[in-house]
NUDO-788036 format. One line per field, with one value per atom (N, C-alpha, C): x, y, z; residue number from 1; residue in three letters. Coordinates in steps of 0.2 Angstrom, whole numbers, m for minus. Example, Ala and Ser with C-alpha at 12.3 -4.5 7.8 and 13.67 -1.06 7.14 Angstrom:
<nodes>
c1 = c(66:62:66:64:68:64);
c2 = c(m28:m22:m16:m11:m5:0);
c3 = c(39:39:39:35:36:39);
seq = c(1:1:1:2:2:2);
type = c(ala:ala:ala:ser:ser:ser);
</nodes>
This chain:
<nodes>
c1 = c(425:421:425:423:427:422:418:413:405:401:394:390:384:380:375:375:370:364:366:360:362:359:361:361:358:358:352:352:347:348:355:357:364:366:374:375:379:381:389:390:398:399:404:405:412:414:422:421:425:426:421:417:412:413:409:408:410:415:417:417:415:415:410:404:398:391:392:386:383:387:385:380:380:376:371:370:365:366:371:374:377:373:376:383:386:393:392:388:386:393:395:402:400:405:405:401:398:395:400:405:410:417:420:426:432:432:438:438:432:432:434:431:432:441:443:450:454:453:456:456:449:449:454:453:458:464:467:475:476:472:473:473:469:470:475:478:485:481:477:473:475:474:473:467:468:461:455:455:449:447:450:446:440:436:429:429:423:423:414:412:406:404:398:395:389:389:384:380:373:369:365:367:363:364:360:360:364:370:375:374:377:377:380:378:381:385:391:396:400:400:404:410:416:421:423:424:426:432:437:444:448:454:457:459:458:461:461:463:463:457:454:449:450:447:447:440:438:431:432:429:429:422:422:416:412:405:401:402:401:402:394:394:387:388:392:394:396:402:404:407:406:409:412:416:418:418:414:412:409:406:403:407:413:418:418:418:418:424:423:430:430:436:437:438:435:435:442:443:449:455:456:462:461:466:467:467:462:462:462:465:465:458:455:450:451:449:450:444:445:439:434:428:423:420:425:423:416:413:407:408:408:407:400:398:391:392:386:385:379:379:374:369:372:368:371:369:372:373:379:382:383:387:388:388:385:385:380:381:376:379:385:388:394:395:401:404:411:414:419:418:422:426:433:438:441:442:445:452:457:463:463:465:466:460:455:449:443:438:432:432:430:430:423:423:416:419:414:416:417:420:420:416:411:407:408:409:411:416:421:427:426:421:419:416:417:413:407:406:400:393:389:382:378:374:369:363:359:353:348:348:341:343:349:351:351:352:353:360:365:371:377:383:388:387:393:391:389:386:384:377:376:371:367:370:367:362:362:358:361:358:360:361:365:367:361:360:354:357:353:355:357:362:365:369:370:376:382:386:394:397:402:407:415:417:425:430:436:441:446:448:453:461:463:470:470:467:467:475:476:481:480:482:481:484:490:493:495:497:500:506:510:515:514:517:516:508:505:498:496:500:499:500:503:503:498:494:488:481:482:477:477:472:471:466:464:459:452:447:441:439:437:438:430:424:418:416:415:412:405:401:393:393:390:388:382:380:373:371:376:375:381:380:385:386:392:394:396:392:394:397:403:406:403:402:398:402:403:404:397:396:389:390:384:383:380:379:380:374:369:363:361:367:364:362:363:359:352:349:342:338:342:339:340:335:336:341:344:347:345:339:335:337:335:335:343:348:355:356:354:356:351:345:343:346:348:352:359:361:369:368:362:362:357:353:348:350:347:348:343:345:342:341:336:336:335:339:339:333:329:322:324:318:319:320:318:319:327:332:338:340:343:345:352:353:360:359:353:351:351:349:349:346:347:346:341:335:330:330:331:331:325:323:318:321:317:319:317:319:316:316:312:310:316:319:324:321:321:317:320:317:320:318:322:320:314:313:307:305:308:305:312:310:315:316:314:314:320:324:328:329:332:333:339:337:342:349:352:359:363:369:372:373:373:372:378:382:388:386:391:390:390:386:385:381:379:375:368:367:361:355:351:345:339:337:331:325:320:315:310:305:301:298:297:295:300:306:311:315:314:318:323:330:335:336:339:340:346:351:358:359:361:361:368:367:372:375:377:381:377:370:366:361:364:359:358:353:352:358:359:364:363:356:355:348:347:341:339:332:330:328:331:329:336:335:340:345:352:357:360:359:361:368:371:378:380:386:388:393:391:395:402:408:414:416:421:423:425:429:432:427:421:415:410:412:408:408:414:414:408:406:403:395:394:387:385:390:388:386:388:386:381:377:371:365:361:355:348:342:337:337:334:335:341:346:352:352:355:355:361:360:366:366:371:370:376:375:380:385:391:395:399:399:402:408:413:420:421:427:430:432:432:435:442:446:453:453:448:448:445:441:438:444:448:453:459:460:466:463:457:454:455:453:454:461:465:472:476:473:475:473:467:465:469:470:474:481:485:491:490:485:484:484:481:481:487:490:497:501:501:505:503:497:495:497:497:499:506:510:518:519:515:517:515:510:508:512:515:518:526:529:536:539);
c2 = c(720:714:708:703:697:691:690:685:688:686:687:682:683:676:675:670:669:665:661:657:657:658:658:651:647:640:641:635:635:640:639:644:645:650:652:657:658:663:663:670:672:670:666:664:663:665:663:660:660:656:660:665:666:673:676:683:681:680:678:684:683:688:693:692:695:692:686:682:686:689:691:698:699:705:702:696:692:691:693:691:684:681:674:674:668:668:667:663:661:658:659:656:649:646:640:634:629:624:619:619:614:617:619:622:619:612:609:608:608:608:616:621:628:630:626:628:624:618:615:619:621:625:631:634:641:639:633:632:630:626:624:630:635:642:647:645:649:655:654:659:658:663:661:656:652:647:651:657:660:664:664:669:666:671:671:666:662:658:658:654:654:647:647:640:639:634:632:626:626:620:616:611:606:608:613:615:621:620:626:631:637:642:641:646:647:653:653:658:660:666:668:672:670:673:679:685:691:693:689:690:684:683:677:675:669:668:661:658:652:650:644:643:636:633:627:626:619:617:611:612:605:604:600:598:593:594:588:590:584:584:586:592:595:595:591:591:597:599:606:604:609:609:616:616:622:622:627:626:620:616:610:604:605:600:598:592:591:593:596:598:594:592:587:591:590:593:593:597:596:596:602:603:610:614:620:621:625:625:632:633:640:641:647:650:656:656:662:666:672:677:674:674:672:665:661:654:654:648:648:642:643:637:635:629:627:621:620:614:611:605:601:598:594:591:587:586:584:577:574:568:565:567:566:573:572:577:582:588:593:600:601:608:608:612:613:620:620:627:629:636:638:644:642:648:651:657:661:664:662:666:673:675:683:685:681:683:687:687:690:698:702:710:710:708:708:713:718:721:717:719:716:720:715:718:714:719:715:710:711:706:701:701:694:696:692:693:688:685:679:683:679:681:679:683:682:683:678:679:682:679:682:689:690:699:703:700:703:707:704:708:704:707:703:701:697:694:700:698:702:705:711:714:710:705:702:696:694:690:685:680:674:677:675:677:677:682:683:683:682:681:689:690:697:700:697:700:699:704:704:705:701:701:702:706:707:703:702:699:705:703:708:707:701:701:694:694:688:686:679:678:673:674:669:662:662:656:655:650:648:644:645:641:633:629:621:620:622:622:615:611:603:600:603:599:600:605:607:604:598:593:588:585:579:576:570:566:569:569:570:567:571:567:565:567:565:559:554:547:546:544:543:536:536:529:528:522:520:523:524:527:530:536:541:540:541:541:548:551:558:557:559:559:565:563:568:569:574:575:577:572:573:580:583:589:595:601:602:600:598:596:589:584:577:574:578:575:576:580:582:575:570:564:558:554:547:543:537:533:529:528:525:530:537:542:543:542:543:536:530:525:524:529:528:534:540:544:541:536:535:527:524:518:516:522:521:525:523:527:533:538:544:545:549:551:558:561:568:570:575:576:582:584:590:597:596:603:603:605:606:611:617:623:625:631:633:635:635:635:629:624:619:612:606:600:596:595:591:584:580:573:569:562:560:553:549:543:542:537:536:542:543:548:548:553:554:556:550:553:558:562:567:565:567:566:570:576:581:584:589:594:595:597:599:605:609:617:618:623:627:634:637:644:646:649:650:651:648:649:648:648:650:642:644:638:638:633:631:628:628:625:616:613:606:604:609:607:604:599:595:597:600:601:596:595:589:593:596:599:592:596:591:585:586:580:574:576:571:569:574:572:577:575:579:584:591:595:598:597:599:607:611:617:620:624:624:632:634:641:646:647:652:652:647:646:653:653:659:658:663:663:660:660:656:653:648:644:641:639:636:630:625:618:615:608:604:603:602:600:595:588:582:581:585:583:588:588:592:588:589:586:588:585:587:591:596:600:596:591:587:584:583:579:584:590:595:594:592:589:584:580:576:579:582:584:589:594:599:595:590:586:581:581:577:580:575:578:574:576:573:566:561:554:551:554:551:548:543:539:542:542:544:540:539:537:542:542:546:542:543:540:545:542:547:545:551:552:557:556:561:568:573:580:580:575:574:571:566:563:569:573:579:583:585:589:586:580:576:577:575:574:581:586:593:595:593:595:591:585:580:584:586:590:595:599:606:604:599:597:594:591:589:595:600:606:610:610:613:609:602:598:599:600:600:608:613:619:619:615:614:611:605:602:605:609:613:619:622:628:627:621:620:622);
c3 = c(354:354:354:359:358:357:361:359:359:355:354:355:359:361:356:352:346:350:354:357:366:369:377:380:377:380:386:390:395:401:403:410:409:406:405:410:414:418:419:420:423:430:432:438:439:446:448:454:459:465:470:469:473:477:480:483:490:492:500:504:509:515:516:513:513:515:518:521:526:530:536:535:528:526:522:522:519:511:509:502:501:496:495:492:492:490:482:480:471:470:464:461:457:455:451:456:453:456:457:452:451:452:458:458:453:455:452:445:442:435:432:435:434:434:440:442:435:433:428:421:421:414:414:419:420:419:423:422:414:411:404:400:402:398:400:405:408:412:415:419:427:432:438:440:445:445:447:450:453:447:441:435:433:431:429:423:423:417:416:411:409:411:416:418:413:410:406:409:408:412:407:406:402:395:392:385:385:382:382:376:377:373:366:361:354:355:353:354:349:346:340:343:341:343:338:341:336:337:340:342:343:340:341:349:352:359:360:365:367:373:372:378:381:385:388:391:389:391:395:402:407:410:414:417:414:414:409:402:398:391:389:387:383:377:374:367:362:365:361:355:351:343:341:337:336:327:324:318:315:319:318:319:320:322:330:333:339:342:348:352:358:359:365:372:377:383:386:392:395:392:387:384:381:380:377:370:367:360:358:351:349:346:345:342:338:333:327:328:326:324:319:321:316:317:321:323:328:327:332:336:343:347:349:348:350:354:359:363:359:358:354:359:364:369:374:380:385:384:385:385:392:396:402:407:414:418:416:420:419:417:420:419:415:411:409:409:409:411:405:403:397:400:400:401:396:396:390:393:389:391:391:396:399:402:402:406:402:405:403:405:401:403:406:413:417:424:426:431:438:443:449:455:457:461:469:473:480:480:476:475:471:467:463:457:451:445:445:450:449:449:445:445:450:454:459:456:453:449:453:460:464:466:468:470:464:458:451:452:455:455:452:450:447:440:438:431:426:421:416:418:421:423:428:432:436:434:428:424:421:418:414:407:403:396:392:387:383:376:371:363:362:359:357:362:368:372:369:371:369:375:376:380:379:381:379:383:380:383:386:392:395:392:391:389:385:378:375:372:370:367:363:356:350:351:355:356:364:366:373:372:377:378:379:376:377:376:371:370:369:366:366:372:376:383:388:385:390:388:392:390:396:398:403:401:404:402:406:402:405:412:417:424:426:423:426:423:426:424:425:422:424:428:433:437:439:440:441:448:452:458:461:464:466:474:476:483:484:489:491:499:500:507:512:517:521:528:531:539:542:548:551:555:555:558:555:558:565:570:567:570:570:570:569:575:580:586:587:582:581:578:576:572:577:577:580:577:581:578:571:572:565:559:561:556:553:558:556:551:553:549:543:542:536:531:533:530:527:531:528:525:525:523:517:515:509:503:498:493:490:488:486:480:477:470:469:465:463:460:462:459:454:450:445:449:456:459:462:457:458:454:457:453:458:456:459:467:469:477:480:477:482:477:480:477:482:480:484:482:486:485:487:484:486:489:493:496:503:507:514:518:522:526:532:534:539:546:551:557:561:564:569:576:581:588:590:588:589:582:581:576:570:565:559:560:564:564:570:569:573:572:578:577:571:565:559:562:558:558:552:551:545:541:534:529:525:525:520:514:509:503:504:501:504:510:514:520:518:521:520:525:524:527:526:533:533:537:533:535:539:542:546:541:535:531:530:532:532:526:521:514:513:512:513:507:508:503:504:499:499:496:500:499:495:489:484:484:478:478:480:477:477:484:489:495:498:502:507:512:515:521:526:529:535:534:538:537:543:544:550:551:545:546:549:552:554:549:550:545:548:545:547:545:540:537:532:530:525:520:514:508:508:508:508:502:503:497:491:493:487:483:485:481:478:478:475:468:465:458:456:460:458:459:465:466:461:459:453:447:445:439:440:445:445:442:440:436:439:438:439:438:442:441:443:444:446:454:456:462:467:473:477:484:487:494:497:504:508:512:512:516:522:528:533:534:534:534:540:542:548:544:549:547:544:546:545:537:537:530:525:527:522:520:525:524:520:521:517:510:508:502:499:502:499:497:501:501:495:494:488:482:482:475:474:479:478:475:479:476:468:467:460:455:457:453:452:458:458:452:453:448:441:440:433:430:435:433:431:435:434:428:426:420:414:414:407:406:412:411:410:410:409:403);
seq = c(1:1:1:2:2:2:3:3:3:4:4:4:5:5:5:6:6:6:7:7:7:8:8:8:9:9:9:10:10:10:11:11:11:12:12:12:13:13:13:14:14:14:15:15:15:16:16:16:17:17:17:18:18:18:19:19:19:20:20:20:21:21:21:22:22:22:23:23:23:24:24:24:25:25:25:26:26:26:27:27:27:28:28:28:29:29:29:30:30:30:31:31:31:32:32:32:33:33:33:34:34:34:35:35:35:36:36:36:37:37:37:38:38:38:39:39:39:40:40:40:41:41:41:42:42:42:43:43:43:44:44:44:45:45:45:46:46:46:47:47:47:48:48:48:49:49:49:50:50:50:51:51:51:52:52:52:53:53:53:54:54:54:55:55:55:56:56:56:57:57:57:58:58:58:59:59:59:60:60:60:61:61:61:62:62:62:63:63:63:64:64:64:65:65:65:66:66:66:67:67:67:68:68:68:69:69:69:70:70:70:71:71:71:72:72:72:73:73:73:74:74:74:75:75:75:76:76:76:77:77:77:78:78:78:79:79:79:80:80:80:81:81:81:82:82:82:83:83:83:84:84:84:85:85:85:86:86:86:87:87:87:88:88:88:89:89:89:90:90:90:91:91:91:92:92:92:93:93:93:94:94:94:95:95:95:96:96:96:97:97:97:98:98:98:99:99:99:100:100:100:101:101:101:102:102:102:103:103:103:104:104:104:105:105:105:106:106:106:107:107:107:108:108:108:109:109:109:110:110:110:111:111:111:112:112:112:113:113:113:114:114:114:115:115:115:116:116:116:117:117:117:118:118:118:119:119:119:120:120:120:121:121:121:122:122:122:123:123:123:124:124:124:125:125:125:126:126:126:127:127:127:128:128:128:129:129:129:130:130:130:131:131:131:132:132:132:133:133:133:134:134:134:135:135:135:136:136:136:137:137:137:138:138:138:139:139:139:140:140:140:141:141:141:142:142:142:143:143:143:144:144:144:145:145:145:146:146:146:147:147:147:148:148:148:149:149:149:150:150:150:151:151:151:152:152:152:153:153:153:154:154:154:155:155:155:156:156:156:157:157:157:158:158:158:159:159:159:160:160:160:161:161:161:162:162:162:163:163:163:164:164:164:165:165:165:166:166:166:167:167:167:168:168:168:169:169:169:170:170:170:171:171:171:172:172:172:173:173:173:174:174:174:175:175:175:176:176:176:177:177:177:178:178:178:179:179:179:180:180:180:181:181:181:182:182:182:183:183:183:184:184:184:185:185:185:186:186:186:187:187:187:188:188:188:189:189:189:190:190:190:191:191:191:192:192:192:193:193:193:194:194:194:195:195:195:196:196:196:197:197:197:198:198:198:199:199:199:200:200:200:201:201:201:202:202:202:203:203:203:204:204:204:205:205:205:206:206:206:207:207:207:208:208:208:209:209:209:210:210:210:211:211:211:212:212:212:213:213:213:214:214:214:215:215:215:216:216:216:217:217:217:218:218:218:219:219:219:220:220:220:221:221:221:222:222:222:223:223:223:224:224:224:225:225:225:226:226:226:227:227:227:228:228:228:229:229:229:230:230:230:231:231:231:232:232:232:233:233:233:234:234:234:235:235:235:236:236:236:237:237:237:238:238:238:239:239:239:240:240:240:241:241:241:242:242:242:243:243:243:244:244:244:245:245:245:246:246:246:247:247:247:248:248:248:249:249:249:250:250:250:251:251:251:252:252:252:253:253:253:254:254:254:255:255:255:256:256:256:257:257:257:258:258:258:259:259:259:260:260:260:261:261:261:262:262:262:263:263:263:264:264:264:265:265:265:266:266:266:267:267:267:268:268:268:269:269:269:270:270:270:271:271:271:272:272:272:273:273:273:274:274:274:275:275:275:276:276:276:277:277:277:278:278:278:279:279:279:280:280:280:281:281:281:282:282:282:283:283:283:284:284:284:285:285:285:286:286:286:287:287:287:288:288:288:289:289:289:290:290:290:291:291:291:292:292:292:293:293:293:294:294:294:295:295:295:296:296:296:297:297:297:298:298:298:299:299:299:300:300:300:301:301:301:302:302:302:303:303:303:304:304:304:305:305:305:306:306:306:307:307:307:308:308:308:309:309:309:310:310:310:311:311:311:312:312:312:313:313:313:314:314:314);
type = c(unk:unk:unk:unk:unk:unk:unk:unk:unk:unk:unk:unk:unk:unk:unk:unk:unk:unk:unk:unk:unk:unk:unk:unk:unk:unk:unk:unk:unk:unk:unk:unk:unk:unk:unk:unk:unk:unk:unk:unk:unk:unk:unk:unk:unk:unk:unk:unk:unk:unk:unk:unk:unk:unk:unk:unk:unk:unk:unk:unk:unk:unk:unk:unk:unk:unk:unk:unk:unk:unk:unk:unk:unk:unk:unk:unk:unk:unk:unk:unk:unk:unk:unk:unk:unk:unk:unk:unk:unk:unk:unk:unk:unk:unk:unk:unk:unk:unk:unk:unk:unk:unk:unk:unk:unk:unk:unk:unk:unk:unk:unk:unk:unk:unk:unk:unk:unk:unk:unk:unk:unk:unk:unk:unk:unk:unk:unk:unk:unk:unk:unk:unk:unk:unk:unk:unk:unk:unk:unk:unk:unk:unk:unk:unk:unk:unk:unk:unk:unk:unk:unk:unk:unk:unk:unk:unk:unk:unk:unk:unk:unk:unk:unk:unk:unk:unk:unk:unk:unk:unk:unk:unk:unk:unk:unk:unk:unk:unk:unk:unk:unk:unk:unk:unk:unk:unk:unk:unk:unk:unk:unk:unk:unk:unk:unk:unk:unk:unk:unk:unk:unk:unk:unk:unk:unk:unk:unk:unk:unk:unk:unk:unk:unk:unk:unk:unk:unk:unk:unk:unk:unk:unk:unk:unk:unk:unk:unk:unk:unk:unk:unk:unk:unk:unk:unk:unk:unk:unk:unk:unk:unk:unk:unk:unk:unk:unk:unk:unk:unk:unk:unk:unk:unk:unk:unk:unk:unk:unk:unk:unk:unk:unk:unk:unk:unk:unk:unk:unk:unk:unk:unk:unk:unk:unk:unk:unk:unk:unk:unk:unk:unk:unk:unk:unk:unk:unk:unk:unk:unk:unk:unk:unk:unk:unk:unk:unk:unk:unk:unk:unk:unk:unk:unk:unk:unk:unk:unk:unk:unk:unk:unk:unk:unk:unk:unk:unk:unk:unk:unk:unk:unk:unk:unk:unk:unk:unk:unk:unk:unk:unk:unk:unk:unk:unk:unk:unk:unk:unk:unk:unk:unk:unk:unk:unk:unk:unk:unk:unk:unk:unk:unk:unk:unk:unk:unk:unk:unk:unk:unk:unk:unk:unk:unk:unk:unk:unk:unk:unk:unk:unk:unk:unk:unk:unk:unk:unk:unk:unk:unk:unk:unk:unk:unk:unk:unk:unk:unk:unk:unk:unk:unk:unk:unk:unk:unk:unk:unk:unk:unk:unk:unk:unk:unk:unk:unk:unk:unk:unk:unk:unk:unk:unk:unk:unk:unk:unk:unk:unk:unk:unk:unk:unk:unk:unk:unk:unk:unk:unk:unk:unk:unk:unk:unk:unk:unk:unk:unk:unk:unk:unk:unk:unk:unk:unk:unk:unk:unk:unk:unk:unk:unk:unk:unk:unk:unk:unk:unk:unk:unk:unk:unk:unk:unk:unk:unk:unk:unk:unk:unk:unk:unk:unk:unk:unk:unk:unk:unk:unk:unk:unk:unk:unk:unk:unk:unk:unk:unk:unk:unk:unk:unk:unk:unk:unk:unk:unk:unk:unk:unk:unk:unk:unk:unk:unk:unk:unk:unk:unk:unk:unk:unk:unk:unk:unk:unk:unk:unk:unk:unk:unk:unk:unk:unk:unk:unk:unk:unk:unk:unk:unk:unk:unk:unk:unk:unk:unk:unk:unk:unk:unk:unk:unk:unk:unk:unk:unk:unk:unk:unk:unk:unk:unk:unk:unk:unk:unk:unk:unk:unk:unk:unk:unk:unk:unk:unk:unk:unk:unk:unk:unk:unk:unk:unk:unk:unk:unk:unk:unk:unk:unk:unk:unk:unk:unk:unk:unk:unk:unk:unk:unk:unk:unk:unk:unk:unk:unk:unk:unk:unk:unk:unk:unk:unk:unk:unk:unk:unk:unk:unk:unk:unk:unk:unk:unk:unk:unk:unk:unk:unk:unk:unk:unk:unk:unk:unk:unk:unk:unk:unk:unk:unk:unk:unk:unk:unk:unk:unk:unk:unk:unk:unk:unk:unk:unk:unk:unk:unk:unk:unk:unk:unk:unk:unk:unk:unk:unk:unk:unk:unk:unk:unk:unk:unk:unk:unk:unk:unk:unk:unk:unk:unk:unk:unk:unk:unk:unk:unk:unk:unk:unk:unk:unk:unk:unk:unk:unk:unk:unk:unk:unk:unk:unk:unk:unk:unk:unk:unk:unk:unk:unk:unk:unk:unk:unk:unk:unk:unk:unk:unk:unk:unk:unk:unk:unk:unk:unk:unk:unk:unk:unk:unk:unk:unk:unk:unk:unk:unk:unk:unk:unk:unk:unk:unk:unk:unk:unk:unk:unk:unk:unk:unk:unk:unk:unk:unk:unk:unk:unk:unk:unk:unk:unk:unk:unk:unk:unk:unk:unk:unk:unk:unk:unk:unk:unk:unk:unk:unk:unk:unk:unk:unk:unk:unk:unk:unk:unk:unk:unk:unk:unk:unk:unk:unk:unk:unk:unk:unk:unk:unk:unk:unk:unk:unk:unk:unk:unk:unk:unk:unk:unk:unk:unk:unk:unk:unk:unk:unk:unk:unk:unk:unk:unk:unk:unk:unk:unk:unk:unk:unk:unk:unk:unk:unk:unk:unk:unk:unk:unk:unk:unk:unk:unk:unk:unk:unk:unk:unk:unk:unk:unk:unk:unk:unk:unk:unk:unk:unk:unk:unk:unk:unk:unk:unk:unk:unk:unk:unk:unk:unk:unk:unk:unk:unk:unk:unk:unk:unk:unk:unk:unk:unk:unk:unk:unk:unk:unk:unk:unk:unk:unk:unk:unk:unk:unk:unk:unk:unk:unk:unk:unk:unk:unk:unk:unk:unk:unk:unk:unk:unk:unk:unk:unk:unk:unk:unk:unk:unk:unk:unk:unk:unk:unk:unk:unk:unk:unk:unk:unk:unk:unk:unk:unk:unk:unk:unk:unk:unk:unk:unk:unk:unk:unk:unk:unk:unk:unk:unk:unk:unk:unk:unk:unk);
</nodes>
């Protein structure tokens, strides 16, 4: 035994960087909603960046440790405590057998990530430990965590080199309005000039219809040239579908592999860290950028992760 689930929270699943290479067979990628936060948690815990973590949504779990190890918690601040004492996010900490990690209430953001040094003892399914809830594959029996579940560690360590250096400032900062950068297309020609101006110039609100599959927005109607329907084609993480009703839907990790609605734009990978932390009622606007800008932003993020691993591993 390594951890026992005393309370599963609202939605806690095992996720890594996703099940890549199977969309052609209709299998969703799944994986973490906030790849940057999960990567940082793993680096702080001295894991490979693609190691499986627990993704905790809004109300996090209560976990009892049955074995000494080290952990790191990143992403949104869901109020983590260890034996009742507040735990700072974005740092590696030691945990002892018998201690209990609890999440009290969300303070900022929507999703937190818990990385465990040495990784979780979860089987690999089609190259990934990620949970696909709809297909019921991966993770722990293809489902969210339940009370009484027990998950083992593969290679726990009671201490880490440079434990005191394994810390950075929390990254997610709440805002009155969020800016998501987008690259237009692939069906931006299906929208009128007025429709594109609306999409790029107006504010949208996150609705309660927001899960790991997609995020439905409310706001001004985006006008099509003719119809919102197309012959089904592939859907990427961050693709923004606009059905005939004219309200955008941002497609996320558990999205279907193909879809038949026009896609006006795609949120750039570097901004998934913001997208994943939005919650119902949050306001956002879209900002058009070039493919070069999107690539440069992602390369900058990757360079920062390499620098972080170098700094904590010295």
